[in-house]
C-alpha atoms as one frame of an Amber mdcrd trajectory, in Angstrom:
protein
 122.432 151.665 163.486 122.758 154.742 161.279 125.318 157.414 162.089 124.024
 160.492 163.866 123.495 163.638 161.767 126.474 165.954 161.534 126.300 168.893
 163.953 127.355 172.366 162.783 127.565 175.518 164.901 127.682 179.029 163.413
 128.792 181.959 165.576 128.327 185.688 165.005 129.257 188.313 167.597 128.857
 191.629 165.812 126.154 194.274 165.470 122.517 193.593 164.600 122.719 194.469
 160.904 125.972 192.561 160.435 124.324 189.478 161.888 121.415 189.595 159.424
 123.867 189.749 156.520 124.980 186.262 157.585 121.677 184.586 156.615 122.686
 183.748 153.012 125.758 181.944 154.385 123.579 180.012 156.835 121.299 179.061
 153.966 124.352 177.880 151.995 125.270 175.597 154.897 121.753 174.166 154.989
 121.782 173.541 151.233 125.189 171.831 151.403 124.336 169.776 154.508 120.558
 169.187 154.307 120.549 166.420 156.940 122.814 168.159 159.459 121.799 169.840
 162.680 122.521 173.542 162.131 122.880 175.564 165.337 123.505 179.291 165.747
 125.170 181.110 168.655 124.571 184.864 168.867 124.305 187.536 171.573 121.043
 187.261 173.509 119.732 190.627 172.281 120.061 189.467 168.660 118.570 185.980
 169.073 114.916 186.993 168.313 115.994 187.814 164.771 116.695 184.167 163.988
 114.457 182.119 166.254 111.800 181.458 163.606 113.982 180.530 160.637 112.635
 177.036 159.893 115.923 175.643 158.611 117.863 176.344 161.821 117.847 173.510
 164.364 118.503 175.676 167.408 119.370 179.298 168.226 121.547 179.717 171.329
 121.350 183.146 173.016 124.568 184.113 174.769 124.309 186.705 177.568 126.890
 189.433 177.094 127.881 192.902 178.153 130.074 194.755 175.708 133.547 195.393
 177.042 133.326 192.980 179.980 133.052 189.275 180.725 130.371 187.602 182.812
 131.486 183.984 183.392 128.610 183.298 185.776 126.114 183.665 182.928 128.168
 182.583 179.924 129.805 179.426 181.297 126.542 177.430 181.628 125.839 178.129
 177.940 129.373 177.105 176.973 129.049 173.869 178.957 125.742 173.060 177.248
 127.293 173.709 173.842 130.284 171.508 174.665 127.891 168.659 175.455 126.511
 168.918 171.906 129.897 167.695 170.570 129.801 169.681 167.354 131.578 168.307
 164.306 132.137 171.762 162.814 131.928 175.390 163.866 132.296 178.535 161.778
 132.877 181.973 163.277 131.548 184.567 160.837 132.829 187.544 162.842 136.326
 186.324 163.638 136.744 188.720 166.578 138.269 187.951 169.975 135.003 186.884
 171.600 134.112 184.543 168.757 137.602 183.051 168.735 137.599 182.289 172.462
 134.114 180.785 172.310 135.048 178.674 169.293 137.988 177.209 171.200 136.041
 176.633 174.412 133.126 174.930 172.647 135.645 172.684 170.929 134.167 171.493
 167.642 136.522 169.142 165.790 136.759 171.551 162.834 136.770 175.262 163.695
 136.688 177.698 160.776 137.036 181.489 160.501 138.231 184.178 158.112 141.950
 184.875 158.509 142.417 188.312 160.045 145.166 190.254 161.747 144.935 191.960
 165.106 143.196 190.731 168.205 144.762 189.009 171.181 147.917 186.948 170.842
 147.080 183.424 169.838 143.648 184.151 168.372 144.493 182.283 165.191 145.222
 179.157 167.259 141.584 179.041 168.355 140.684 177.720 164.899 141.740 174.639
 162.982 141.101 176.255 159.576 141.048 179.777 158.183 140.250 181.359 154.833
 142.085 184.319 153.373 139.683 187.240 152.791 138.691 188.136 149.252 140.988
 190.757 147.725 138.383 192.420 145.517 135.591 194.523 147.102 132.364 192.547
 147.229 129.071 192.566 149.050 129.417 191.601 152.719 127.021 188.654 152.368
 129.156 187.258 149.555 132.298 187.689 151.671 130.679 185.708 154.493 129.720
 182.934 152.086 133.341 182.874 150.882 134.485 181.772 154.350 132.672 178.485
 153.734 134.786 177.753 150.662 137.154 175.860 152.996 134.379 173.278 153.314
 133.602 173.393 149.583 130.236 174.979 150.265 128.958 176.656 147.071 127.100
 179.983 147.144 123.430 179.648 148.140 120.570 179.722 145.660 120.066 183.404
 146.548 122.055 186.110 148.337 118.882 187.844 149.503 118.491 188.171 153.260
 115.915 186.134 155.160 114.178 186.502 158.521 110.828 185.275 159.836 108.506
 186.809 162.396 106.871 185.003 165.306 103.660 183.434 163.853 101.817 183.846
 167.168 102.633 187.555 167.293 101.558 188.013 163.680  98.075 186.838 164.663
  97.818 188.874 167.856  99.732 192.121 167.200  98.389 194.776 164.831 100.648
 197.466 163.405 100.070 200.919 164.959  99.676 202.503 161.512  97.256 202.215
 158.579  97.895 199.955 155.610 100.176 201.512 153.011 102.253 203.464 155.528
 105.895 204.187 154.721 108.231 203.826 157.698 111.175 206.223 157.868 113.844
 205.200 160.358 115.414 208.615 160.860 118.514 207.715 162.885 121.519 205.435
 162.800 123.908 204.304 165.503 126.721 206.229 163.809 126.675 209.988 163.190
 128.504 209.565 159.889 125.600 207.574 158.455 122.969 210.120 159.538 120.893
 211.760 156.796 120.454 215.431 157.806 117.494 216.430 159.964 116.385 219.022
 157.414 116.357 216.408 154.652 114.072 214.108 156.677 111.701 216.982 157.423
 111.685 218.052 153.775 110.985 214.484 152.614 108.036 214.270 154.996 106.599
 217.545 153.690 107.059 216.537 150.046 105.500 213.119 150.629 102.511 214.530
 152.497 101.939 217.011 149.670 101.917 214.059 147.286  99.279 212.288 149.426
 101.575 209.660 150.932 101.444 208.351 154.510 104.794 208.499 156.289 105.606
 207.563 159.885 108.894 208.201 161.660 110.746 205.678 163.801 113.975 205.714
 165.764 115.959 203.862 168.393 115.825 204.256 172.158 119.238 205.921 172.594
 119.542 209.499 173.853 121.222 210.720 170.659 118.581 209.068 168.484 115.791
 210.621 170.526 117.435 214.050 170.157 117.535 213.682 166.378 113.852 212.745
 166.319 113.010 215.750 168.519 114.839 218.052 166.088 112.820 216.696 163.168
 109.576 217.072 165.119 110.356 220.754 165.706 110.194 221.249 161.936 107.279
 218.899 161.201 105.343 218.615 164.490 102.463 216.798 162.795 104.652 213.865
 161.709 103.425 210.649 163.390 106.004 208.601 165.287 106.077 204.849 165.721
 105.655 204.005 169.427 108.834 202.710 171.090 109.026 199.012 170.337 108.443
 196.924 173.486 110.734 194.189 172.164 112.534 193.198 168.997 110.064 190.446
 168.064 107.127 192.886 168.080 109.096 195.487 166.112 109.715 192.889 163.397
 105.969 192.210 163.120 105.263 195.944 162.783 108.059 196.342 160.275 106.746
 193.548 158.078 103.414 195.351 157.738 104.913 198.564 156.321 104.634 199.301
 152.608 108.180 200.664 152.152 111.023 201.222 154.601 113.499 204.106 154.281
 116.648 204.493 156.364 120.376 204.964 156.397 122.792 202.077 156.663 121.547
 200.595 159.929 120.192 197.344 161.342 116.468 197.930 160.704 117.188 198.452
 156.983 118.458 194.874 156.830 115.593 193.574 158.985 113.065 195.084 156.583
 114.806 193.661 153.523 115.035 190.223 155.135 111.284 190.326 155.879 110.479
 191.031 152.236 109.615 194.732 152.660 110.663 197.094 149.880 113.498 199.345
 151.062 115.259 202.554 150.120 118.730 202.719 151.663 120.623 206.000 152.072
 124.395 205.513 151.979 127.114 208.070 152.602 130.357 207.002 154.270 129.552
 203.310 153.815 129.439 201.662 150.412 126.063 200.675 149.006 127.888 198.181
 146.807 129.114 196.350 149.897 126.269 196.862 152.391 122.958 197.595 150.626
 120.228 194.906 150.558 120.354 192.702 147.477 117.304 192.038 145.309 114.799
 193.677 143.002 112.709 195.110 145.858 115.509 197.306 147.126 116.956 200.652
 146.031 120.198 202.169 147.321 121.137 205.824 146.939 124.810 206.703 147.375
 125.958 210.175 148.448 128.962 212.050 147.150 132.569 210.964 147.616 133.455
 210.727 151.312 136.541 212.541 152.594 136.359 211.221 156.171 138.617 208.608
 157.688 136.700 205.344 157.694 137.457 204.860 161.391 135.874 208.133 162.523
 132.548 207.986 164.336 131.528 211.536 163.341 131.808 213.204 159.939 134.211
 216.158 159.959 133.372 217.434 156.505 131.632 220.793 156.077 129.422 219.036
 153.526 128.674 215.442 154.659 128.674 212.973 151.792 125.248 211.583 152.674
 123.752 215.097 152.455 124.217 214.922 148.678 121.191 212.611 148.526 118.303
 215.006 148.020 114.790 214.593 149.468 113.462 214.950 145.922 115.530 211.936
 144.784 114.250 209.857 147.693 110.641 210.862 146.967 111.036 209.803 143.336
 112.320 206.382 144.430 109.535 206.111 146.990 106.805 206.813 144.455 108.292
 204.212 142.117 108.463 201.624 144.928 104.858 202.279 145.983 103.719 201.917
 142.382 105.329 198.464 142.296 103.639 197.518 145.594 100.260 198.403 144.062
 100.752 196.166 141.029
């Protein structure tokens, strides 16, 4: 009787965009262990991002509420994962939640990036750890580096990868005409927000050049306020309807010609779906966070004077404001010309 395939579990308990940046590392695991079962444990709200990647064996959605525990919902998932008897697990976030889950699930080898802070004893939740890279590098490359403990080489490509639901692709049409440029006008962090006036100016310049732009945003109250401010300046700007669920939003996103946004989750979704992107970076580094690949352009603002831990920019002249609407339009026209080829 042949031995059973090795079972590997990857964990990631961070924000949406951070999770997508993990896909090159997952692909590296698949390339190193082609016969293994490769499972992924992520928060339930993130799970639709990964459910249709063909080289994942299983995606496990974990119910969670930030800042609080819910054992009644999480323990059944933990018990089911324990029954899988994983040979290896790798925690790509390395935070307290991931550490505790790694220990409770109990794979024989439990790997994470060595990091300070967290609760006492967090490091004892793992059997192996990898010192972080000293030199600044792209986040996807840093995540791949964690796997060096298992002698996993970098994947064939560091480009991101997601897949949409094939059934939805056949049944859901995008609520915009072909060739539309989607502009995601908000981020979850004020510091990463391109100014309202810049978005309105870009829309006006693009319309004058005969381009079709549509605005999109998140459901949060702050994000809706930003959109309302832009609409006061350009009331004719069309707005993408609120997405009913993440899976449908991904289908819509895939059908856009170009996607423009600040450093936020949907920028990474679009890149992973193969859509051309233009990323606007201010307080965060494009070198570390921008999508990799020839389809993607990143514009970096001026030098940032804010503390990296601040949620809101305190500068009289925000660094991201140095990116002009004219510069974005030039990049957009170049990207659309490449789409047409």
